C-alpha positions as CSV (number, residue, x, y, z in Angstrom):
1,M,75.5,176.9,37.1
2,T,71.8,177.7,36.5
3,A,70.3,177.9,33.0
4,Q,67.7,180.5,32.0
5,D,66.1,180.5,28.6
6,V,65.7,184.0,27.3
7,A,63.3,185.1,24.5
8,F,63.8,188.4,22.7
9,T,62.5,190.2,19.6
10,A,65.1,190.4,16.9
11,G,65.8,193.9,15.9
12,C,66.6,192.9,12.3
13,D,63.2,191.3,11.4
14,G,60.9,191.4,14.5
15,T,60.9,187.6,15.0
16,T,61.1,185.9,18.4
17,Q,64.5,184.4,19.0
18,H,66.2,182.7,22.0
19,Y,69.4,182.3,23.9
20,V,70.4,180.6,27.2
21,V,72.2,182.2,30.0
22,M,74.1,180.0,32.4
23,A,75.3,182.1,35.4
24,P,77.4,181.0,38.4
25,K,75.3,180.3,41.4
26,G,75.0,183.3,43.7
27,L,76.0,185.7,40.9
28,D,76.1,189.2,42.2
29,T,75.0,191.4,39.3
30,G,77.1,194.2,40.7
31,A,80.4,192.2,40.3
32,E,82.2,192.3,36.9
33,R,82.2,189.0,35.1
34,D,83.7,187.9,31.8
35,V,81.3,186.3,29.3
36,L,81.9,183.2,27.2
37,V,79.5,183.0,24.1
38,A,79.4,179.4,22.8
39,L,78.0,178.7,19.3
40,H,76.4,175.3,18.6
41,G,77.0,173.0,15.6
42,H,74.9,172.3,12.5
43,G,71.6,170.7,13.2
44,S,71.5,171.8,16.8
45,D,70.3,174.7,18.8
46,R,71.1,176.7,22.0
47,W,70.6,173.7,24.2
48,Q,73.4,171.7,22.7
49,F,76.0,173.2,25.0
50,A,73.7,173.4,28.0
51,G,73.5,169.7,28.9
52,G,75.5,166.5,28.8
53,T,74.7,165.7,25.2
54,A,77.1,168.4,24.0
55,A,80.3,166.6,24.5
56,P,83.1,167.4,24.0
57,T,82.9,171.1,23.0
58,G,79.9,172.0,25.2
59,Q,81.3,170.3,28.2
60,A,84.6,172.1,27.8
61,A,82.8,175.4,27.5
62,R,80.8,174.8,30.6
63,D,83.8,173.6,32.6
64,T,85.8,176.7,31.6
65,A,83.0,179.1,32.4
66,C,82.3,177.4,35.7
67,A,86.0,177.2,36.8
68,R,86.6,180.9,35.9
69,G,83.3,182.2,37.3
70,M,82.2,183.4,33.8
71,I,78.7,183.9,32.4
72,L,78.0,181.3,29.7
73,V,75.8,182.5,26.9
74,L,74.3,180.1,24.3
75,P,72.7,181.8,21.3
76,D,70.4,180.0,18.9
77,F,71.8,182.3,16.2
78,R,69.0,181.2,13.8
79,A,69.2,177.5,14.6
80,T,69.4,174.9,13.3
81,T,71.3,175.8,10.1
82,S,72.8,179.0,11.3
83,W,76.3,179.5,9.7
84,M,76.5,183.2,10.9
85,G,74.6,184.8,8.1
86,P,73.4,188.4,8.4
87,K,70.4,187.6,10.7
88,A,72.4,185.4,12.9
89,E,75.1,188.0,13.1
90,A,72.6,190.7,14.1
91,D,71.1,188.4,16.7
92,V,74.5,187.7,18.4
93,C,75.3,191.5,18.4
94,Q,71.9,192.1,20.1
95,I,72.4,189.3,22.6
96,I,75.8,190.6,23.6
97,E,74.3,194.1,24.2
98,A,71.4,192.6,26.2
99,V,73.9,190.7,28.4
100,R,75.9,193.8,28.9
101,G,72.7,195.6,29.9
102,R,71.8,192.9,32.5
103,F,75.2,192.2,34.0
104,R,78.4,194.1,34.7
105,V,80.5,192.5,31.9
106,G,84.3,192.7,31.6
107,R,85.4,190.8,28.5
108,V,83.4,188.8,25.9
109,F,85.0,185.7,24.5
110,L,83.6,183.6,21.6
111,C,83.9,179.9,21.0
112,G,82.2,177.2,19.0
113,G,82.6,173.8,17.3
114,S,82.2,172.8,13.7
115,M,79.5,175.2,12.3
116,G,79.9,177.1,15.6
117,G,83.7,177.3,15.1
118,A,83.3,178.7,11.6
119,S,80.7,181.1,12.9
120,A,82.9,182.3,15.7
121,L,85.7,183.1,13.3
122,T,83.2,184.9,11.0
123,F,81.8,187.0,13.8
124,A,85.2,187.9,15.2
125,A,86.3,189.0,11.7
126,L,83.2,191.2,11.3
127,H,83.2,192.6,14.9
128,P,86.7,192.6,16.3
129,D,85.7,195.4,18.7
130,R,83.2,193.2,20.4
131,V,85.4,190.1,21.0
132,A,88.3,189.8,23.4
133,G,89.3,186.3,22.1
134,V,88.0,183.6,19.9
135,A,88.4,179.8,20.0
136,A,87.3,177.8,16.9
137,M,87.1,174.0,17.1
138,N,87.2,172.2,13.7
139,G,85.5,175.0,11.8
140,T,86.3,176.5,8.4
141,A,87.8,179.9,7.7
142,N,87.0,180.0,4.0
143,H,83.4,179.8,2.7
144,I,84.6,180.3,-0.9
145,E,86.3,176.9,-0.9
146,F,84.2,175.0,1.6
147,E,81.8,172.6,-0.1
148,G,79.8,171.2,2.8
149,F,76.3,172.1,3.9
150,Q,75.7,174.3,0.9
151,D,71.9,174.4,1.0
152,A,71.9,175.5,4.6
153,I,74.7,178.1,4.0
154,A,72.9,179.5,0.9
155,E,69.7,179.9,3.0
156,S,71.7,181.7,5.7
157,F,73.8,183.9,3.4
158,G,70.9,184.8,1.1
159,G,72.0,182.8,-2.0
160,T,74.6,180.6,-3.5
161,K,78.3,181.4,-3.9
162,A,77.6,182.4,-7.5
163,E,74.8,184.7,-6.5
164,R,76.3,186.1,-3.4
165,F,80.1,185.8,-3.8
166,A,80.9,189.0,-1.9
167,E,78.8,187.8,1.1
168,Y,80.6,184.5,1.2
169,K,84.0,186.3,1.0
170,S,83.0,188.8,3.8
171,R,82.2,185.9,6.1
172,S,85.4,184.0,5.3
173,A,87.8,184.8,8.2
174,E,90.9,183.8,6.2
175,Y,90.5,186.8,3.9
176,W,90.7,189.3,6.8
177,P,93.6,188.4,9.1
178,E,94.3,192.0,9.9
179,R,91.0,192.1,11.8
180,F,92.1,189.4,14.3
181,T,93.6,191.8,16.9
182,M,92.4,189.4,19.7
183,P,93.9,186.1,20.7
184,V,92.9,183.2,18.5
185,G,92.7,179.5,19.4
186,I,92.1,176.8,16.8
187,T,91.7,173.0,16.8
188,A,91.9,171.1,13.5
189,S,92.2,167.5,12.5
190,G,93.9,165.8,9.5
191,G,91.2,163.2,9.3
192,D,88.3,165.6,9.4
193,D,86.2,165.0,6.2
194,V,83.3,167.1,7.5
195,V,85.1,170.4,7.8
196,P,88.6,170.2,6.2
197,A,91.4,171.7,8.2
198,A,93.4,173.6,5.5
199,S,91.8,177.0,5.8
200,V,92.0,177.4,9.6
201,L,95.6,176.2,9.5
202,R,96.4,178.8,6.8
203,L,94.8,181.5,8.9
204,A,96.7,180.5,12.0
205,D,100.0,180.5,10.0
206,V,99.3,184.0,8.7
207,L,98.4,185.3,12.2
208,G,101.6,183.8,13.5
209,K,103.7,185.5,10.9
210,M,101.9,188.8,11.8
211,G,103.0,188.3,15.4
212,R,99.4,187.9,16.7
213,P,98.7,185.6,19.7
214,V,97.5,182.4,18.1
215,L,97.5,178.7,19.2
216,A,96.7,176.0,16.6
217,V,96.4,172.5,17.9
218,Y,96.5,170.1,15.0
219,R,95.9,166.3,15.2
220,E,96.8,164.5,12.0
221,E,95.1,161.3,13.1
222,E,91.8,162.7,14.5
223,G,88.5,163.1,12.8
224,H,85.8,165.8,13.2
225,A,85.6,165.6,17.0
226,P,88.5,167.3,18.7
227,R,90.0,166.0,22.0
228,P,88.4,167.6,25.1
229,D,91.8,168.6,26.5
230,D,92.6,170.3,23.2
231,I,89.3,172.3,23.4
232,R,90.0,173.4,26.9
233,R,93.6,174.3,26.0
234,V,92.6,176.7,23.2
235,I,89.8,178.3,25.2
236,D,92.1,178.8,28.1
237,F,94.7,180.2,25.8
238,V,92.5,183.0,24.4
239,I,91.3,183.9,27.8
240,D,94.8,184.0,29.4
241,K,96.3,186.0,26.5
242,A,93.5,188.6,26.3
243,P,94.3,192.0,27.9
244,A,92.6,192.7,31.2
245,P,89.3,194.6,30.9
């Protein structure tokens, strides 16, 4: 796959933002392709998933996109402390529309790890019409209870929990299970002390009871980094379970 860095003017505030497109070699722009949008972790940017330093989540995303002939899209989404606040959300919406304008796009899938996993769930809850499936690796589904990275999240969300409670709730996927009409894949770990697993496991349980297509892979003994085979498994699940375009 070849990587192209793309700059654009953000519609929400006029700033210059970036994303990377990794397209299969010899891509015919007239052929319909699915798109995998992969969201990086805290402290990183769009390049985290583009090279070998992104293991294991980035490698799994690249491997999946390559094997399936998908277009891989890597947004900055207001790096490095993104957390899918309003500006990051607007950027991802704009990026998806730009990719649709450039290529003949079938379905759009979303994945991410850690901050990117939380952000993928947030975006899917806010824009279920734009996402055919979402895979979240070791992210949170509840910003009300999550205590990590609060300075960065407050900057992204426009204030603290006390100041912007409704904003934190609106970006907490666990509160909006009815919006997850698409397949959902989740990895979570019992030993994860960076992003605790409880909220995503509760979300997966509710979605299962609602009869929604969901796969939760939980490893009691693991820490914050999920196993590469588990990452590929949940990404493959959401793609395979999504309806044809």
